[in-house]
VOFIRO-356171 format. One record per residue (C-alpha): residue in one letter; y, z, x. Coordinates in steps of 0.2 Angstrom, whole numbers, padded with zeros to 4 digits, always signed. Each point is the difference from the previous one (the first is absolute). Last residue first. Layout:
AYZX
...
END
This chain:
G-0094-0194-0031
A-0018-0004+0003
L-0005+0018-0004
A-0002-0002-0019
E-0006-0018+0003
P-0015+0006+0009
K+0000+0000+0020
G-0011-0012+0009
K-0016-0010-0003
S-0010+0009+0013
R+0005+0017-0008
P-0011-0004-0014
R+0008+0001-0017
E-0004+0011-0015
D+0011-0002-0015
V+0005+0009-0017
M-0007+0017+0003
K+0006+0013-0013
G+0013+0014+0002
W+0002+0018-0005
V+0014+0012+0005
I-0002+0019-0001
L+0013+0014+0003
R-0008+0017+0003
Y+0006+0017-0005
T+0007+0016+0009
S+0000-0007+0017
T+0019+0002+0003
F+0014-0010+0010
E+0000-0013-0013
P-0007+0004-0017
T-0013-0006+0002
C-0014-0001+0013
T-0009-0017+0004
T-0014-0011-0007
L-0002-0019+0002
T-0015-0007-0010
I-0008-0017+0003
Y-0011-0010-0011
R-0014-0013+0001
G-0009+0000-0017
P-0010+0010-0012
G+0006+0001-0018
T+0015+0004-0011
F+0014+0002+0012
G+0016+0006-0008
S+0002+0014+0013
G-0001+0014-0012
P-0018+0004+0004
P-0005-0006+0018
V-0014-0013+0001
P-0009+0004+0016
G+0008+0017+0001
I+0016+0004+0010
V+0010+0006-0016
S-0016+0010-0005
T+0004+0012+0014
N+0012+0010-0010
S+0001+0016+0011
P+0017-0005+0007
S+0007+0001-0018
T+0009-0015-0006
Q+0017-0008+0000
P+0008-0018-0001
L-0016-0009-0004
V+0003-0018+0005
S-0006-0017-0006
E-0006-0018+0007
M+0006-0003+0017
E-0008-0016+0007
Y-0012+0001+0014
T-0002-0012+0015
Y-0014+0002+0012
Y+0002-0008+0017
A-0016-0003+0010
S-0012+0003+0015
Q+0008+0014+0010
T+0008+0008-0014
E+0017-0004-0009
V+0004+0009-0016
V+0014-0008-0011
I+0009+0008-0014
K+0010-0012-0011
D+0012+0005-0015
G-0006-0007-0016
K+0004+0015-0011
T+0014+0011+0008
L+0001+0010+0016
R+0014+0012+0002
N-0011+0015-0001
I-0008-0006+0016
Y+0016+0006+0009
R-0005+0012+0012
F-0018-0006+0002
P+0000-0003+0019
E+0009+0017+0003
G+0000-0002+0019
H-0004+0019+0003
T+0012+0006-0013
N+0001-0004-0019
R-0012-0010-0011
H-0015+0003+0011
A-0015-0011-0002
A-0016-0002-0011
V-0013-0014-0003
A-0012-0006-0013
F-0009-0017+0001
N-0008+0000-0018
G-0016-0009-0002
A-0008-0017-0001
K-0005-0014+0013
D+0003+0012+0015
W+0012-0008+0013
P+0014+0012-0004
M-0010+0015+0002
A-0006+0010-0015
T+0003+0019-0003
K-0010+0015+0005
I+0006+0016-0009
G+0000+0017+0009
S+0011-0006+0015
A-0015+0000+0012
A-0007-0014-0011
D+0015-0011+0002
Y+0017+0000-0007
H+0010-0012+0012
G+0015+0007+0009
I+0017-0009+0004
M+0007+0004+0017
G+0016+0008+0005
H-0008+0012+0012
D+0001+0014-0012
L-0012-0009-0012
V-0014-0003+0012
S-0006+0014+0012
H+0011+0014-0007
K-0001-0004-0019
D-0018-0005-0001
I-0001-0015-0012
G-0015-0009+0007
Q-0002-0017+0008
A+0016-0007+0007
I+0013-0013-0007
P+0014-0006+0012
A+0017-0001-0008
K+0012-0014-0004
V+0013+0003-0014
D+0015-0010-0004
L+0001+0007-0017
K-0001-0017-0009
P-0012-0007+0013
I-0013+0014-0002
Y-0012-0003+0015
M-0015+0011+0004
I-0009-0002+0017
G-0019+0003+0002
F-0014+0008+0010
R+0006+0016+0008
E-0012+0014+0004
G+0005+0017-0006
D-0017+0004-0006
A-0013-0012+0007
L-0003-0017-0007
N-0016-0009-0003
K+0005-0017-0006
K+0008-0009+0015
E+0005-0017-0005
G-0007-0013+0013
G+0006-0004+0018
G+0015-0008+0007
Q+0013+0005+0013
E+0014-0004-0011
W-0006+0015-0011
Q+0003+0012+0014
H+0018-0006+0002
Q+0003+0002-0019
L-0006+0018+0001
N+0011+0003+0015
N+0015-0006-0009
A-0004+0011-0015
A-0003+0015+0011
G+0017-0002+0009
G+0009-0002-0016
A-0008+0016-0007
E+0004+0010+0016
E+0018-0005+0000
D+0002+0002-0018
A-0008+0017+0001
M+0011+0006+0014
V+0016-0005-0008
N-0005+0006-0017
T-0005+0017+0007
W+0017+0001+0008
W+0010-0003-0016
L-0005+0010-0015
Q-0011+0013+0008
Y+0008+0002+0017
T+0018+0001-0008
V-0006+0012-0013
F-0008+0011+0014
L+0016-0001+0011
L+0011+0005-0015
M-0012+0014-0004
L+0000+0007+0018
V+0019-0001+0000
G+0001+0010-0016
L-0012+0013+0006
T+0010+0002+0016
I+0016+0002-0010
F-0008+0012-0012
V-0007+0011+0014
E+0017+0000+0009
G+0008+0006-0016
L-0013+0014-0002
A+0004+0006+0018
R+0018+0000-0003
S-0002+0010-0016
A-0011+0012+0008
I+0012+0003+0014
L+0015+0003-0012
G-0011+0012-0010
P-0005+0009+0015
S+0019+0003+0005
D+0007-0009+0015
K+0004+0012+0015
A+0018+0005+0004
A+0000+0014-0012
R-0016+0007+0008
Q+0008-0001+0018
A+0016+0009-0007
R-0011+0014-0008
R-0009+0002+0016
A+0015+0001+0011
E+0008+0013-0012
V-0016+0010+0001
R+0000-0001+0019
T+0018+0005+0001
M+0014-0013+0003
P+0010+0000+0016
V+0019+0004-0002
K+0010-0016+0005
P+0010+0001+0016
A+0019+0001-0002
E+0009-0016+0006
A+0003-0006-0018
D+0006+0017-0006
T+0012+0002+0016
A+0007-0017-0003
A+0003+0004-0018
A+0008+0017+0004
S+0012-0009+0013
A+0005-0013-0012
S+0004+0013-0013
A+0010+0011+0012
S+0010-0016+0005
A+0004-0004-0018
T+0006+0018-0003
R+0011+0000+0016
A+0008-0016-0005
S+0003+0006-0018
R+0008+0016+0006
R+0012-0010+0012
G+0005-0011-0014
H+0003+0014-0012
R+0011+0010+0013
G+0010-0015+0004
G+0003-0004-0018
R+0006+0018-0004
K+0012-0001+0015
A+0007-0016-0006
A+0002+0007-0018
A+0010+0015+0006
Q+0011-0011+0011
A+0004-0011-0015
A+0004+0015-0011
K+0011+0008+0012
R+0011-0016+0003
R+0001-0002-0019
A+0006+0017-0002
A+0013-0002+0014
R+0007-0016-0007
G+0003+0007-0017
G-0011+0000-0016
T-0013-0011-0009
V-0018-0001+0007
L-0005-0018+0001
A-0005+0001+0019
A-0011+0015-0004
T-0009-0009-0013
T-0003-0015+0012
T-0006+0012+0013
E-0012+0008-0012
R-0008-0017-0003
S-0007+0001+0017
V+0002-0005+0019
A+0010-0017-0001
I+0012+0008-0013
A+0004+0014+0013
A+0004-0012+0014
D+0012-0010-0011
T+0009+0016-0005
E+0002+0006+0017
R+0007-0017+0005
S+0012+0000-0015
V+0006+0018+0003
T+0005-0004+0017
A+0008-0016-0004
S+0010+0008-0014
T+0005+0015+0010
E+0007-0012+0014
R+0009-0011-0013
S+0008+0015-0009
V+0005+0008+0017
T+0009-0016+0004
D+0008-0002-0017
D+0007+0018+0000
G+0008-0003+0017
S+0008-0016-0006
Q+0007+0009-0016
E+0006+0014+0011
A+0009-0012+0011
Q+0007-0010-0014
R+0008+0016-0008
L+0007+0005+0016
A+0008-0016+0003
M+0007-0002-0018
END
């Protein structure tokens, strides 16, 4: 019994030492690669397992050292390439690179054309703003000042001036329904009269001499802008029969009553400002007024005509007529 127990004890000790050694070698091999795992699972005796584990550990070591050497060599090569000076380009290559860096003629042309269009657009916008807004501001200011100056001169006294020079102011027109108050000047010249926000009287220089308000018979014909430059006649198409038109001069107020309208006629139709205009509804001589302006709006293709007849003449010394009293 004793001998058997000793042998068994000795065998157990060797077995534990062998198992511990094999286990450590096997664990190291598993951490290195899959081959270590395969070697640890090889069936056979203790000696075979020990040899397989040692072989796997050696292969793993060689593989790790080889990978480290390869990575180090790659890093060194990359650093060498980065530090190596670039090879200078030839003249031909430099010219090609310079041409490639420049914009193409088509691109340059398209950019220039775009800038031209933008500039033209800005100029057009400024022109429209000037025509539709700023000319009205300037003309209203000038016409208002002219009307006030005219009334101030009348307060100084003196008789009605009969011989008027072209562009000379002699009256003020009121259209209460349209809230219009504008000075009246001799002549219908665009630059010296109409563009200053004034109403122009057709005189001999205009081609057809028409009557003055104080004449005992005749047609007092006038013209004014419908758009821009103060546009005194902008809305005369809204007048209806019976609406009042008042002309103030140094000596009197002349009140006319709107009678009829001709929506459209040719600019060459001068019969509309004759002593007894055809189509006006007037059948004989009288004291009439004719307003003329361009139509349609913002064009000068045709003329819009409004006719009226005098219904009251009142000296300024008696105060404003009923049409202006309100």
